[in-house]
PLY file of the C-alpha trace (Angstrom):
ply
format ascii 1.0
element vertex 423
property float x
property float y
property float z
element edge 422
property int vertex1
property int vertex2
end_header
104.55 -0.42 86.80
104.78 3.09 87.89
102.30 5.34 86.47
105.44 7.49 84.71
106.16 4.16 82.68
102.80 3.09 81.88
102.25 7.01 80.44
105.69 6.77 78.49
104.37 3.17 77.17
101.14 4.72 76.23
103.14 7.76 74.63
105.67 4.96 73.12
108.37 6.70 74.59
111.05 4.87 75.31
113.53 7.26 77.39
113.10 6.34 80.88
114.72 9.83 82.22
112.03 11.36 80.93
109.18 12.34 83.88
105.54 13.14 83.13
104.30 15.21 85.46
100.74 13.80 85.65
99.45 16.85 87.23
100.08 18.91 84.15
98.70 17.31 81.26
96.07 19.27 79.90
93.87 19.97 76.21
94.50 23.59 74.85
93.44 25.86 71.40
96.09 27.02 69.38
95.39 28.59 66.50
91.72 26.84 65.84
93.03 23.51 66.84
93.09 20.93 69.33
96.22 19.62 71.11
96.93 17.61 74.38
99.69 19.35 75.88
101.70 17.18 78.79
104.61 18.65 80.50
107.63 16.28 81.52
111.42 16.49 82.96
114.34 15.01 81.07
117.01 14.75 83.86
119.41 12.05 84.31
123.22 11.62 86.40
125.35 12.05 83.75
128.43 9.40 82.80
131.31 12.07 81.64
131.59 15.71 80.44
131.23 16.30 76.81
133.71 18.97 76.49
136.52 17.84 78.61
136.00 14.05 78.85
136.53 14.45 82.50
134.44 11.06 84.67
132.01 12.10 86.64
131.49 10.33 89.99
130.88 12.51 91.95
129.80 16.64 93.13
132.90 17.35 92.87
132.72 16.96 89.04
129.45 17.18 87.25
126.79 18.74 89.19
122.78 19.75 87.95
122.53 23.23 86.50
118.62 24.24 86.71
116.26 23.28 83.61
116.71 24.66 79.99
113.98 26.87 78.09
111.29 24.64 77.54
111.50 22.55 74.76
108.48 22.05 72.36
108.33 18.39 71.06
105.93 17.39 68.73
105.05 13.82 69.08
102.62 11.22 67.57
98.63 11.58 68.07
97.21 10.51 70.84
93.59 9.83 70.86
93.36 11.57 67.45
94.21 14.30 68.98
97.31 16.21 68.36
99.68 15.99 71.42
102.79 18.25 72.25
105.41 17.44 75.22
106.55 20.35 76.78
109.93 18.94 77.86
112.24 20.67 80.69
115.37 19.34 79.76
118.55 19.19 82.61
121.09 21.50 82.63
124.69 20.56 83.75
128.25 22.27 84.55
131.34 20.75 84.97
133.80 22.24 87.73
136.45 20.78 85.95
136.34 23.19 82.80
133.33 25.38 83.97
130.81 24.76 81.15
127.68 23.72 80.90
125.52 21.24 78.81
121.97 20.05 78.44
120.64 16.48 78.61
120.09 14.71 75.98
117.07 12.25 74.98
116.51 10.10 72.38
113.23 11.22 71.91
114.40 13.81 69.81
117.61 14.94 67.75
119.50 17.45 69.11
118.18 21.00 68.03
115.30 19.66 66.75
111.59 19.62 67.43
109.78 16.94 65.86
110.38 13.30 67.97
111.71 10.07 65.92
108.39 8.70 66.32
107.33 11.72 63.88
109.63 11.36 61.96
109.14 7.62 61.29
105.24 8.12 60.69
106.01 10.86 58.09
107.82 7.96 56.18
105.49 5.90 56.30
102.81 8.08 55.26
104.91 8.56 52.26
104.13 5.31 51.72
101.19 6.04 50.79
99.17 7.33 47.69
98.19 10.89 49.06
99.53 14.35 48.42
102.60 16.16 50.75
100.09 18.73 51.83
97.59 16.19 53.10
100.72 14.05 55.63
101.72 17.34 57.03
98.86 18.34 57.51
97.53 15.38 59.29
101.20 15.42 61.10
100.66 18.97 62.18
104.27 19.89 60.69
104.84 22.21 57.89
105.20 21.12 54.05
108.75 21.97 54.29
109.70 19.37 56.41
108.05 16.40 53.92
109.74 18.21 51.38
113.56 18.13 53.29
112.53 14.41 54.66
111.82 13.62 50.26
115.04 15.66 49.81
116.78 13.51 52.86
115.43 10.13 51.33
116.39 11.17 47.60
119.36 11.84 47.95
120.71 8.15 48.63
117.87 6.53 46.52
120.16 5.06 43.41
119.22 2.01 42.19
122.33 -0.20 41.34
121.53 -3.59 40.52
124.71 -6.17 39.19
122.47 -8.09 37.03
120.13 -7.45 34.58
116.27 -9.27 34.72
116.18 -12.27 32.08
112.72 -10.49 31.61
112.47 -6.69 30.70
108.94 -4.69 30.60
110.00 -1.06 28.70
107.86 1.76 28.65
107.48 5.62 29.77
105.46 8.14 31.68
105.21 11.78 31.47
107.53 12.88 34.23
108.51 16.24 35.63
109.97 19.77 33.80
113.36 18.75 34.88
114.08 16.07 33.60
116.46 15.39 30.21
113.85 14.61 28.09
110.02 14.72 28.05
109.45 11.23 29.07
111.21 9.35 31.79
112.10 5.49 30.83
111.07 2.74 33.27
112.33 -0.98 33.54
110.57 -3.58 35.28
111.59 -7.03 36.05
108.84 -9.36 34.83
109.61 -12.41 37.08
109.30 -10.23 40.17
107.26 -7.77 39.35
109.32 -5.05 40.79
110.16 -1.84 39.30
113.87 -2.31 38.32
115.19 1.22 37.44
113.63 4.36 36.18
115.77 7.08 33.93
114.91 10.41 33.06
115.15 10.19 29.31
113.78 7.34 27.25
116.25 8.84 24.42
118.06 6.21 22.38
121.78 7.92 23.40
120.81 7.75 27.34
119.53 4.51 27.56
122.45 3.38 25.35
125.06 4.75 27.95
123.13 3.21 30.86
122.64 -0.67 29.31
126.49 0.04 28.65
126.92 0.13 32.24
126.75 -3.63 32.26
128.92 -6.11 30.23
128.37 -7.86 26.53
127.67 -11.41 28.19
125.43 -9.43 30.98
123.02 -8.16 28.38
123.73 -11.45 26.16
122.08 -13.10 29.07
119.05 -11.05 28.84
115.94 -13.64 27.33
112.88 -11.19 26.27
112.28 -7.95 26.47
108.56 -6.68 26.52
107.64 -3.32 25.10
105.08 -1.16 22.36
105.83 0.04 18.88
108.28 2.68 19.98
111.20 2.18 17.44
113.56 3.67 19.71
113.04 0.75 21.96
113.15 -2.24 19.43
116.54 -0.96 17.58
117.94 -0.52 21.19
116.82 -3.85 21.73
118.07 -5.36 18.46
121.84 -3.36 19.03
122.56 -3.80 22.48
120.61 -7.51 23.54
121.84 -10.07 20.84
120.03 -12.84 22.37
116.65 -11.22 23.50
113.29 -12.28 21.81
111.57 -8.72 21.62
107.84 -9.24 22.01
105.24 -6.45 21.54
102.79 -6.00 24.26
99.21 -7.24 23.33
97.55 -4.41 24.68
99.73 -2.16 22.56
98.88 -4.26 19.56
95.01 -3.66 20.05
95.28 -0.53 21.50
96.02 0.40 17.70
93.02 -1.17 15.94
90.77 0.02 18.66
91.80 3.79 18.34
91.48 2.86 14.19
87.72 2.04 14.53
86.89 4.05 17.45
88.20 7.59 15.03
85.89 5.82 12.17
82.92 5.65 14.15
83.35 9.58 15.59
84.31 10.57 12.31
80.59 9.29 11.77
79.13 11.09 14.67
77.82 13.92 13.13
74.16 15.99 13.80
73.34 15.97 10.16
73.59 12.35 10.54
70.13 10.43 11.23
72.09 7.95 13.67
74.14 10.43 15.81
72.44 9.54 19.08
73.20 5.34 18.42
76.41 5.93 17.26
77.76 8.49 19.92
76.26 7.00 22.60
76.27 3.29 22.33
79.99 3.12 21.48
81.11 0.63 24.22
79.02 -2.04 22.45
80.71 -1.12 18.88
84.19 -1.84 20.77
82.95 -4.92 22.59
84.60 -8.23 21.72
81.49 -9.63 19.22
81.25 -12.44 21.41
80.53 -10.91 24.65
77.14 -8.75 22.68
74.07 -10.43 24.50
71.40 -11.99 22.66
68.68 -11.02 25.47
66.39 -8.35 24.02
65.62 -5.51 26.23
63.93 -2.03 25.55
66.50 0.42 24.32
65.51 4.18 24.44
67.41 4.91 21.31
65.44 2.13 19.30
62.45 2.88 21.37
62.17 -0.92 20.79
62.54 -4.07 22.51
66.09 -4.98 20.85
69.39 -7.21 21.79
72.53 -5.90 21.68
74.06 -7.76 18.83
71.13 -6.22 16.86
72.01 -2.89 17.72
75.47 -3.53 16.53
74.46 -5.25 13.74
72.39 -2.13 12.57
75.19 0.40 13.51
77.62 -1.00 11.27
75.79 -1.64 8.61
74.56 2.19 8.13
77.58 2.72 7.19
80.19 0.51 4.66
83.74 1.66 5.93
82.36 1.33 9.54
81.70 -1.94 8.78
85.07 -3.09 7.06
86.56 -1.57 9.92
84.77 -3.07 12.39
85.34 -6.56 11.16
88.80 -6.20 10.87
89.29 -5.16 14.37
87.14 -8.28 15.28
89.22 -10.07 13.62
92.28 -9.10 14.94
90.93 -8.98 18.66
89.94 -12.74 18.63
93.18 -13.99 16.66
94.70 -12.72 19.60
92.83 -14.15 22.04
92.68 -17.33 20.50
96.45 -17.07 19.29
95.87 -17.73 15.77
98.57 -16.64 14.03
97.73 -17.45 10.59
94.46 -15.54 10.85
96.16 -12.76 11.95
98.65 -12.99 9.11
95.72 -13.29 6.59
93.97 -9.83 8.15
96.98 -7.80 7.72
98.32 -8.69 4.64
94.35 -8.95 2.77
92.67 -6.54 4.36
89.24 -5.33 3.10
89.55 -2.75 0.70
86.61 -0.92 2.32
88.68 -0.37 5.52
89.38 3.30 6.93
92.40 4.97 6.54
93.44 4.73 10.23
92.63 0.66 10.17
95.16 0.98 7.13
97.82 2.72 8.83
97.38 0.08 11.91
97.68 -2.88 9.95
100.71 -1.23 7.64
102.61 -0.72 11.61
101.62 -4.54 12.46
103.04 -5.81 9.19
106.54 -3.98 9.66
106.98 -5.31 13.22
105.76 -8.22 12.20
108.56 -10.41 13.41
108.14 -8.97 16.84
104.15 -9.47 16.98
104.70 -13.16 16.05
106.78 -14.04 19.57
103.39 -12.23 21.40
101.58 -15.60 19.80
104.45 -17.62 21.14
105.37 -16.16 24.38
102.65 -15.50 27.27
104.70 -12.44 28.31
103.02 -8.83 28.38
103.69 -5.47 29.78
100.70 -6.14 32.26
102.80 -5.06 35.17
104.20 -2.17 34.07
100.83 -0.89 33.13
99.88 -1.05 36.29
102.83 0.73 37.72
102.59 3.42 34.93
99.05 3.56 36.32
100.35 4.15 40.15
102.59 6.95 38.70
99.27 8.84 37.19
97.65 8.59 40.38
100.20 9.92 42.81
100.61 12.80 40.48
97.00 13.54 40.19
96.71 13.54 44.03
99.32 15.31 44.25
98.51 17.99 41.63
102.00 17.13 39.96
105.41 17.51 40.96
108.17 19.89 40.40
111.34 17.41 41.25
112.12 14.26 39.23
113.68 13.19 42.39
110.56 13.88 45.13
108.49 12.05 42.58
110.88 8.96 41.42
111.38 8.53 45.39
107.75 8.36 46.14
107.00 5.93 43.47
109.77 3.24 44.87
108.71 4.57 48.71
104.68 3.42 47.62
106.37 0.34 45.79
108.32 -0.77 48.50
111.55 -0.74 46.88
112.86 1.42 49.23
112.36 1.93 52.57
112.36 5.51 54.22
0 1
1 2
2 3
3 4
4 5
5 6
6 7
7 8
8 9
9 10
10 11
11 12
12 13
13 14
14 15
15 16
16 17
17 18
18 19
19 20
20 21
21 22
22 23
23 24
24 25
25 26
26 27
27 28
28 29
29 30
30 31
31 32
32 33
33 34
34 35
35 36
36 37
37 38
38 39
39 40
40 41
41 42
42 43
43 44
44 45
45 46
46 47
47 48
48 49
49 50
50 51
51 52
52 53
53 54
54 55
55 56
56 57
57 58
58 59
59 60
60 61
61 62
62 63
63 64
64 65
65 66
66 67
67 68
68 69
69 70
70 71
71 72
72 73
73 74
74 75
75 76
76 77
77 78
78 79
79 80
80 81
81 82
82 83
83 84
84 85
85 86
86 87
87 88
88 89
89 90
90 91
91 92
92 93
93 94
94 95
95 96
96 97
97 98
98 99
99 100
100 101
101 102
102 103
103 104
104 105
105 106
106 107
107 108
108 109
109 110
110 111
111 112
112 113
113 114
114 115
115 116
116 117
117 118
118 119
119 120
120 121
121 122
122 123
123 124
124 125
125 126
126 127
127 128
128 129
129 130
130 131
131 132
132 133
133 134
134 135
135 136
136 137
137 138
138 139
139 140
140 141
141 142
142 143
143 144
144 145
145 146
146 147
147 148
148 149
149 150
150 151
151 152
152 153
153 154
154 155
155 156
156 157
157 158
158 159
159 160
160 161
161 162
162 163
163 164
164 165
165 166
166 167
167 168
168 169
169 170
170 171
171 172
172 173
173 174
174 175
175 176
176 177
177 178
178 179
179 180
180 181
181 182
182 183
183 184
184 185
185 186
186 187
187 188
188 189
189 190
190 191
191 192
192 193
193 194
194 195
195 196
196 197
197 198
198 199
199 200
200 201
201 202
202 203
203 204
204 205
205 206
206 207
207 208
208 209
209 210
210 211
211 212
212 213
213 214
214 215
215 216
216 217
217 218
218 219
219 220
220 221
221 222
222 223
223 224
224 225
225 226
226 227
227 228
228 229
229 230
230 231
231 232
232 233
233 234
234 235
235 236
236 237
237 238
238 239
239 240
240 241
241 242
242 243
243 244
244 245
245 246
246 247
247 248
248 249
249 250
250 251
251 252
252 253
253 254
254 255
255 256
256 257
257 258
258 259
259 260
260 261
261 262
262 263
263 264
264 265
265 266
266 267
267 268
268 269
269 270
270 271
271 272
272 273
273 274
274 275
275 276
276 277
277 278
278 279
279 280
280 281
281 282
282 283
283 284
284 285
285 286
286 287
287 288
288 289
289 290
290 291
291 292
292 293
293 294
294 295
295 296
296 297
297 298
298 299
299 300
300 301
301 302
302 303
303 304
304 305
305 306
306 307
307 308
308 309
309 310
310 311
311 312
312 313
313 314
314 315
315 316
316 317
317 318
318 319
319 320
320 321
321 322
322 323
323 324
324 325
325 326
326 327
327 328
328 329
329 330
330 331
331 332
332 333
333 334
334 335
335 336
336 337
337 338
338 339
339 340
340 341
341 342
342 343
343 344
344 345
345 346
346 347
347 348
348 349
349 350
350 351
351 352
352 353
353 354
354 355
355 356
356 357
357 358
358 359
359 360
360 361
361 362
362 363
363 364
364 365
365 366
366 367
367 368
368 369
369 370
370 371
371 372
372 373
373 374
374 375
375 376
376 377
377 378
378 379
379 380
380 381
381 382
382 383
383 384
384 385
385 386
386 387
387 388
388 389
389 390
390 391
391 392
392 393
393 394
394 395
395 396
396 397
397 398
398 399
399 400
400 401
401 402
402 403
403 404
404 405
405 406
406 407
407 408
408 409
409 410
410 411
411 412
412 413
413 414
414 415
415 416
416 417
417 418
418 419
419 420
420 421
421 422
C-alpha cells in the first residue's frame, strides 16, 4: 500500500483521486482551538464534459486548467484532534464548448464544506441523549447545521403503519408550544416495546380522526388497550375499539392512593406538631410496603434510641386517627394489587374506614367508577411500564436540551434515539 493510500485509509476517505501532500501536514491554532491541517489535491482524467457531453478521448477534447481556490473540508477528528482538509480541486477546460468545470469527489457534496463522513457522524450523535449545542461543539460545526440536519430528517419522518398492534399502551407527555394541544399523545406496541406513533394532540376529536384512518375491521383486531384514568381515553377506546379490553395501568392505580396518603401526611407536617421532624423526614417509611419494613433495631436520631422501621411507622401513624386509617387503606390497596386479590381490593373500596382522609375518599370513588377496567388489571398481565420508560427518556431529552421550540425536531430526536428511524 502506498503512503497516500495508507493516509487515505486512516482518514476514512474512499476517493482514490485525492492525493495527500505529505510534506504539508501541520498543527495550527485557530480561534483558540487546535487543528490538524492536511493539504491534498483532487485530480483525475474526466470521462466527458458535463456541459456539452463530449467524450474525452484525448488532449484535443478536455485538458487540465489549473486548480480552484482552496476548499476547506471539515472531516472527522483524527487522534481526538479537530481536523481540516485543504483540498485543491482540479479545473478542466473543454475545447469544444469552451467551458470549464471542476473535479468532483465522493468525499463532500457540491457547494458544501462538511464531508459526508461528518454528516454521518452528526446523524450518529443525534441518536444519543445530548443537546444539539454539545454535538455542534464536539464536531466543530454550527448549531444551525445541526438544526438543518434535523429539518431534513423531520421532513420525511412520518410513521405510517398498515395495521394497529393487538396490544396498545396509551399515554401523554408535555410537548412543545407549537403543538395543537398542550399534551402530545404517544402509542406504544406492547408486544414489541417500540413506539407505534406520536400525535401532537390528545384531544378526543383529533385522536378519533387519527384512529378512523384504520378500518373498523382493523380496529376490531385490537385486543387490549392499557391506559390511565383519563376519561377521554376510556371513552375513545370504548367507542372505536369494540373488541378491546381496557386495562387501567397498575402504576396509575397505586399513584392515586400514594398521593392521598402523602397528602394526609403533609397536612400534619406543621411545626407546632411535636412529631413534625419525624413525619417530614421519615416519609419514605410511611409509603413503603409494610411487608418490606425491617424489624432490626438501629439507632435513630429522631427517636434518640434504637428502634426498628416497623416500630417507627407504628408510632407515627398512631399519632393521628385519620393518618392511621388512610395508611391502612393504602397498604391494603397496594398489597391486594401485588397479590392479585380482587376480592380484597373490592372490599376496601366499597367498605372503607370512615376515618380515611378526603383525598383517599376521592381515590376510592375513582376506583369505584372505573372498577370494570381495574378488574382487567387483575386478570391480565399488561401494564404501561414500557411507555412510562419512554416518557422518562422524553423528559430526560427535554431537560438535557433545555427544551425544544419545534415539535418536529423534538419528535425526530425521540425516534432517532429509540432507533425507530435512521438519520
